[in-house]
The first five atom37 places (N, CA, C, CB, O) and aatype in JSON, in Angstrom:
{
  "aatype": [12, 16, 13, 11, 19, 18, 18, 5, 14, 15, 11, 11, 15, 2, 14, 11, 1, 6, 2, 16, 8, 19, 12, 18, 13, 6, 0, 11, 3, 6, 19, 6, 0, 1, 8, 10, 19, 6, 16, 18, 13, 14, 6, 18, 2, 19, 6, 13, 9, 6, 0, 10, 3, 6, 0, 16, 10, 6, 18, 6, 11, 5, 15, 19, 2, 13, 11, 10, 16, 6, 13],
  "atom_mask": [
    [1, 1, 1, 1, 1],
    [1, 1, 1, 1, 1],
    [1, 1, 1, 1, 1],
    [1, 1, 1, 1, 1],
    [1, 1, 1, 1, 1],
    [1, 1, 1, 1, 1],
    [1, 1, 1, 1, 1],
    [1, 1, 1, 1, 1],
    [1, 1, 1, 1, 1],
    [1, 1, 1, 1, 1],
    [1, 1, 1, 1, 1],
    [1, 1, 1, 1, 1],
    [1, 1, 1, 1, 1],
    [1, 1, 1, 1, 1],
    [1, 1, 1, 1, 1],
    [1, 1, 1, 1, 1],
    [1, 1, 1, 1, 1],
    [1, 1, 1, 1, 1],
    [1, 1, 1, 1, 1],
    [1, 1, 1, 1, 1],
    [1, 1, 1, 1, 1],
    [1, 1, 1, 1, 1],
    [1, 1, 1, 1, 1],
    [1, 1, 1, 1, 1],
    [1, 1, 1, 1, 1],
    [1, 1, 1, 1, 1],
    [1, 1, 1, 1, 1],
    [1, 1, 1, 1, 1],
    [1, 1, 1, 1, 1],
    [1, 1, 1, 1, 1],
    [1, 1, 1, 1, 1],
    [1, 1, 1, 1, 1],
    [1, 1, 1, 1, 1],
    [1, 1, 1, 1, 1],
    [1, 1, 1, 1, 1],
    [1, 1, 1, 1, 1],
    [1, 1, 1, 1, 1],
    [1, 1, 1, 1, 1],
    [1, 1, 1, 1, 1],
    [1, 1, 1, 1, 1],
    [1, 1, 1, 1, 1],
    [1, 1, 1, 1, 1],
    [1, 1, 1, 1, 1],
    [1, 1, 1, 1, 1],
    [1, 1, 1, 1, 1],
    [1, 1, 1, 1, 1],
    [1, 1, 1, 1, 1],
    [1, 1, 1, 1, 1],
    [1, 1, 1, 1, 1],
    [1, 1, 1, 1, 1],
    [1, 1, 1, 1, 1],
    [1, 1, 1, 1, 1],
    [1, 1, 1, 1, 1],
    [1, 1, 1, 1, 1],
    [1, 1, 1, 1, 1],
    [1, 1, 1, 1, 1],
    [1, 1, 1, 1, 1],
    [1, 1, 1, 1, 1],
    [1, 1, 1, 1, 1],
    [1, 1, 1, 1, 1],
    [1, 1, 1, 1, 1],
    [1, 1, 1, 1, 1],
    [1, 1, 1, 1, 1],
    [1, 1, 1, 1, 1],
    [1, 1, 1, 1, 1],
    [1, 1, 1, 1, 1],
    [1, 1, 1, 1, 1],
    [1, 1, 1, 1, 1],
    [1, 1, 1, 1, 1],
    [1, 1, 1, 1, 1],
    [1, 1, 1, 1, 1]
  ],
  "atom_positions": [
    [[45.97, 112.35, 25.03], [47.13, 111.5, 25.1], [48.32, 112.37, 25.52], [47.38, 110.79, 23.74], [48.41, 113.54, 25.15]],
    [[49.22, 111.79, 26.27], [50.41, 112.5, 26.73], [51.58, 112.19, 25.79], [50.77, 112.12, 28.19], [51.79, 111.04, 25.4]],
    [[52.32, 113.24, 25.45], [53.47, 113.1, 24.57], [54.73, 113.55, 25.28], [53.27, 113.89, 23.27], [54.71, 114.45, 26.12]],
    [[55.83, 112.9, 24.91], [57.15, 113.28, 25.39], [57.92, 113.78, 24.18], [57.89, 112.07, 26.11], [58.09, 113.05, 23.2]],
    [[58.4, 115.02, 24.25], [59.11, 115.63, 23.14], [60.57, 115.81, 23.52], [58.47, 116.99, 22.74], [60.89, 116.42, 24.55]],
    [[61.44, 115.27, 22.69], [62.88, 115.47, 22.86], [63.27, 116.63, 21.96], [63.69, 114.16, 22.51], [62.92, 116.66, 20.78]],
    [[64.0, 117.6, 22.52], [64.35, 118.77, 21.72], [65.69, 119.36, 22.15], [63.26, 119.83, 21.84], [66.19, 119.13, 23.25]],
    [[66.26, 120.14, 21.22], [67.43, 120.96, 21.49], [66.91, 122.38, 21.7], [68.5, 120.89, 20.3], [65.98, 122.79, 21.01]],
    [[67.46, 123.13, 22.63], [66.93, 124.46, 22.93], [67.16, 125.5, 21.83], [67.53, 124.95, 24.19], [66.57, 126.58, 21.89]],
    [[67.99, 125.2, 20.84], [68.25, 126.18, 19.79], [68.45, 125.49, 18.45], [69.49, 127.03, 20.14], [69.09, 124.44, 18.36]],
    [[67.9, 126.09, 17.4], [68.12, 125.58, 16.05], [69.43, 126.09, 15.47], [66.95, 125.98, 15.13], [69.88, 125.6, 14.43]],
    [[70.06, 127.06, 16.13], [71.26, 127.7, 15.6], [72.53, 126.93, 15.87], [71.38, 129.06, 16.17], [73.53, 127.13, 15.17]],
    [[72.54, 126.05, 16.85], [73.75, 125.3, 17.17], [73.58, 123.84, 16.74], [74.07, 125.38, 18.68], [72.47, 123.34, 16.58]],
    [[74.71, 123.17, 16.57], [74.67, 121.76, 16.19], [74.09, 120.93, 17.33], [76.08, 121.26, 15.82], [74.43, 121.15, 18.49]],
    [[73.21, 119.98, 17.01], [72.63, 119.13, 18.07], [73.71, 118.29, 18.75], [71.54, 118.22, 17.49], [74.56, 117.68, 18.1]],
    [[73.65, 118.26, 20.07], [74.53, 117.42, 20.87], [73.67, 116.67, 21.86], [75.63, 118.27, 21.6], [72.74, 117.22, 22.45]],
    [[73.98, 115.43, 22.04], [73.19, 114.59, 22.95], [73.11, 115.2, 24.35], [73.81, 113.18, 23.03], [72.07, 115.1, 25.01]],
    [[74.17, 115.82, 24.79], [74.21, 116.4, 26.13], [73.23, 117.57, 26.28], [75.62, 116.87, 26.45], [72.86, 117.91, 27.41]],
    [[72.82, 118.17, 25.18], [71.91, 119.32, 25.23], [70.45, 118.95, 25.01], [72.32, 120.33, 24.2], [69.59, 119.83, 24.96]],
    [[70.16, 117.67, 24.87], [68.79, 117.25, 24.63], [67.96, 117.41, 25.9], [68.74, 115.79, 24.14], [68.36, 116.97, 26.97]],
    [[66.8, 118.03, 25.76], [65.86, 118.23, 26.85], [64.56, 117.52, 26.5], [65.61, 119.75, 27.12], [64.35, 117.12, 25.35]],
    [[63.7, 117.35, 27.49], [62.39, 116.75, 27.24], [61.29, 117.64, 27.8], [62.31, 115.34, 27.86], [61.5, 118.41, 28.73]],
    [[60.13, 117.5, 27.19], [58.95, 118.23, 27.61], [57.77, 117.27, 27.49], [58.72, 119.54, 26.75], [57.71, 116.47, 26.55]],
    [[56.85, 117.34, 28.43], [55.65, 116.49, 28.42], [54.42, 117.38, 28.29], [55.57, 115.62, 29.71], [54.35, 118.44, 28.92]],
    [[53.45, 116.96, 27.49], [52.2, 117.71, 27.4], [51.12, 116.85, 26.76], [52.39, 119.0, 26.61], [51.39, 115.79, 26.2]],
    [[49.9, 117.34, 26.87], [48.73, 116.65, 26.33], [48.4, 117.19, 24.94], [47.51, 116.83, 27.28], [48.46, 118.39, 24.7]],
    [[48.05, 116.28, 24.03], [47.58, 116.64, 22.7], [46.74, 115.47, 22.18], [48.78, 116.95, 21.72], [46.83, 114.36, 22.7]],
    [[45.92, 115.74, 21.17], [45.05, 114.66, 20.67], [45.79, 113.67, 19.78], [43.88, 115.25, 19.89], [45.43, 112.5, 19.73]],
    [[46.84, 114.14, 19.08], [47.64, 113.25, 18.24], [49.02, 113.87, 18.0], [46.93, 112.97, 16.89], [49.3, 114.98, 18.45]],
    [[49.88, 113.15, 17.29], [51.25, 113.6, 17.08], [51.3, 114.86, 16.21], [52.07, 112.5, 16.44], [52.18, 115.7, 16.4]],
    [[50.38, 115.0, 15.28], [50.35, 116.19, 14.43], [50.08, 117.43, 15.27], [49.27, 116.04, 13.32], [50.74, 118.45, 15.11]],
    [[49.09, 117.33, 16.16], [48.8, 118.47, 17.04], [49.97, 118.73, 17.99], [47.51, 118.21, 17.85], [50.29, 119.89, 18.28]],
    [[50.61, 117.68, 18.47], [51.76, 117.84, 19.37], [52.87, 118.62, 18.69], [52.28, 116.46, 19.84], [53.42, 119.55, 19.28]],
    [[53.2, 118.25, 17.47], [54.25, 118.97, 16.74], [53.84, 120.42, 16.49], [54.55, 118.27, 15.4], [54.65, 121.34, 16.61]],
    [[52.58, 120.63, 16.13], [52.08, 121.98, 15.88], [52.2, 122.85, 17.14], [50.62, 121.92, 15.4], [52.6, 124.01, 17.06]],
    [[51.84, 122.3, 18.29], [51.94, 123.06, 19.54], [53.37, 123.46, 19.85], [51.38, 122.24, 20.7], [53.63, 124.61, 20.2]],
    [[54.29, 122.53, 19.71], [55.7, 122.84, 20.0], [56.22, 123.9, 19.03], [56.57, 121.57, 19.93], [56.87, 124.85, 19.45]],
    [[55.93, 123.73, 17.75], [56.44, 124.68, 16.76], [55.79, 126.06, 16.89], [56.23, 124.14, 15.36], [56.4, 127.06, 16.53]],
    [[54.57, 126.11, 17.39], [53.89, 127.39, 17.58], [54.4, 128.12, 18.82], [52.38, 127.18, 17.68], [54.72, 129.31, 18.75]],
    [[54.47, 127.42, 19.94], [54.84, 128.07, 21.2], [56.35, 128.16, 21.44], [54.2, 127.33, 22.34], [56.81, 129.0, 22.21]],
    [[57.1, 127.29, 20.8], [58.56, 127.28, 20.99], [59.26, 127.19, 19.63], [58.99, 126.09, 21.9], [59.9, 126.18, 19.35]],
    [[59.15, 128.22, 18.8], [59.73, 128.15, 17.45], [61.26, 128.04, 17.44], [59.32, 129.36, 16.66], [61.84, 127.63, 16.44]],
    [[61.89, 128.4, 18.54], [63.35, 128.34, 18.59], [63.87, 126.93, 18.88], [63.87, 129.29, 19.65], [65.06, 126.67, 18.72]],
    [[62.99, 126.0, 19.3], [63.41, 124.64, 19.63], [63.61, 123.81, 18.37], [62.38, 123.98, 20.55], [62.87, 123.95, 17.4]],
    [[64.6, 122.95, 18.41], [64.85, 121.98, 17.36], [64.29, 120.64, 17.84], [66.38, 121.88, 17.01], [64.93, 119.97, 18.66]],
    [[63.12, 120.24, 17.36], [62.46, 119.02, 17.81], [63.18, 117.82, 17.21], [60.96, 119.01, 17.41], [63.35, 117.72, 16.0]],
    [[63.61, 116.9, 18.08], [64.3, 115.69, 17.63], [63.32, 114.53, 17.44], [65.39, 115.3, 18.63], [63.38, 113.81, 16.45]],
    [[62.42, 114.37, 18.42], [61.55, 113.2, 18.39], [60.32, 113.47, 19.25], [62.29, 111.92, 18.88], [60.41, 114.11, 20.3]],
    [[59.18, 112.96, 18.81], [57.94, 113.06, 19.59], [57.45, 111.65, 19.85], [56.84, 113.91, 18.84], [57.27, 110.86, 18.92]],
    [[57.24, 111.34, 21.13], [56.86, 109.99, 21.53], [55.52, 110.02, 22.27], [57.95, 109.35, 22.42], [55.36, 110.76, 23.24]],
    [[54.57, 109.21, 21.82], [53.3, 109.05, 22.53], [53.52, 108.09, 23.68], [52.16, 108.54, 21.57], [54.11, 107.02, 23.5]],
    [[53.06, 108.45, 24.87], [53.26, 107.61, 26.05], [52.01, 106.82, 26.38], [53.68, 108.47, 27.26], [50.92, 107.39, 26.5]],
    [[52.17, 105.51, 26.54], [51.04, 104.71, 27.0], [50.93, 104.86, 28.52], [51.2, 103.2, 26.59], [51.78, 105.49, 29.14]],
    [[49.91, 104.3, 29.11], [49.65, 104.49, 30.55], [50.8, 104.01, 31.42], [48.38, 103.77, 30.95], [51.19, 104.7, 32.37]],
    [[51.35, 102.83, 31.11], [52.43, 102.28, 31.93], [53.68, 103.16, 31.84], [52.77, 100.84, 31.49], [54.33, 103.42, 32.86]],
    [[54.01, 103.6, 30.66], [55.18, 104.46, 30.48], [54.97, 105.81, 31.15], [55.49, 104.65, 28.98], [55.89, 106.35, 31.76]],
    [[53.77, 106.35, 31.05], [53.45, 107.62, 31.7], [53.61, 107.51, 33.21], [52.02, 108.06, 31.35], [54.18, 108.41, 33.83]],
    [[53.13, 106.44, 33.8], [53.3, 106.25, 35.25], [54.77, 106.16, 35.63], [52.57, 104.98, 35.7], [55.17, 106.68, 36.68]],
    [[55.57, 105.51, 34.8], [57.0, 105.43, 35.05], [57.64, 106.81, 34.96], [57.67, 104.46, 34.06], [58.44, 107.19, 35.82]],
    [[57.29, 107.57, 33.93], [57.85, 108.91, 33.75], [57.47, 109.83, 34.91], [57.37, 109.51, 32.42], [58.27, 110.7, 35.29]],
    [[56.29, 109.67, 35.46], [55.84, 110.51, 36.58], [56.7, 110.33, 37.83], [54.39, 110.2, 36.91], [56.7, 111.2, 38.7]],
    [[57.43, 109.24, 37.93], [58.29, 108.99, 39.07], [59.57, 109.82, 39.02], [58.64, 107.52, 39.14], [60.26, 109.97, 40.03]],
    [[59.89, 110.37, 37.84], [61.09, 111.18, 37.68], [60.89, 112.54, 38.35], [61.43, 111.37, 36.2], [59.8, 113.11, 38.32]],
    [[61.96, 113.05, 38.96], [61.89, 114.37, 39.58], [61.78, 115.47, 38.52], [63.12, 114.61, 40.46], [61.38, 116.59, 38.84]],
    [[62.14, 115.16, 37.29], [62.09, 116.13, 36.2], [60.75, 116.17, 35.47], [63.19, 115.84, 35.22], [60.57, 116.96, 34.55]],
    [[59.8, 115.32, 35.87], [58.52, 115.26, 35.18], [57.7, 116.49, 35.52], [57.76, 113.97, 35.54], [57.44, 116.79, 36.69]],
    [[57.28, 117.21, 34.47], [56.4, 118.36, 34.63], [55.55, 118.44, 33.36], [57.21, 119.69, 34.88], [56.09, 118.5, 32.25]],
    [[54.27, 118.45, 33.52], [53.35, 118.54, 32.39], [53.25, 120.0, 31.96], [51.94, 117.96, 32.75], [52.81, 120.85, 32.74]],
    [[53.66, 120.3, 30.73], [53.61, 121.65, 30.19], [52.2, 121.97, 29.74], [54.61, 121.82, 29.03], [51.57, 121.15, 29.08]],
    [[51.71, 123.15, 30.09], [50.37, 123.59, 29.68], [50.5, 124.73, 28.69], [49.52, 124.03, 30.91], [51.33, 125.62, 28.87]],
    [[49.7, 124.7, 27.65], [49.72, 125.75, 26.63], [48.53, 126.66, 26.78], [49.74, 125.15, 25.23], [48.38, 127.6, 26.01]]
  ]
}
């Protein structure tokens, strides 16, 4: 399943909407998705993890910013 993770690049600064970034990657469930982000990017402040269904994934792929992160 593909997940979309909203995150702040640093846990040291106050979260601001303007600094929110997204990352896309494959995981079997939300627990594994959170574990992957916290393991490979411990400095990120995870705001939200969203599972993408097929229709939403196809829509997201149309964005120029879409890039599937590999671990």
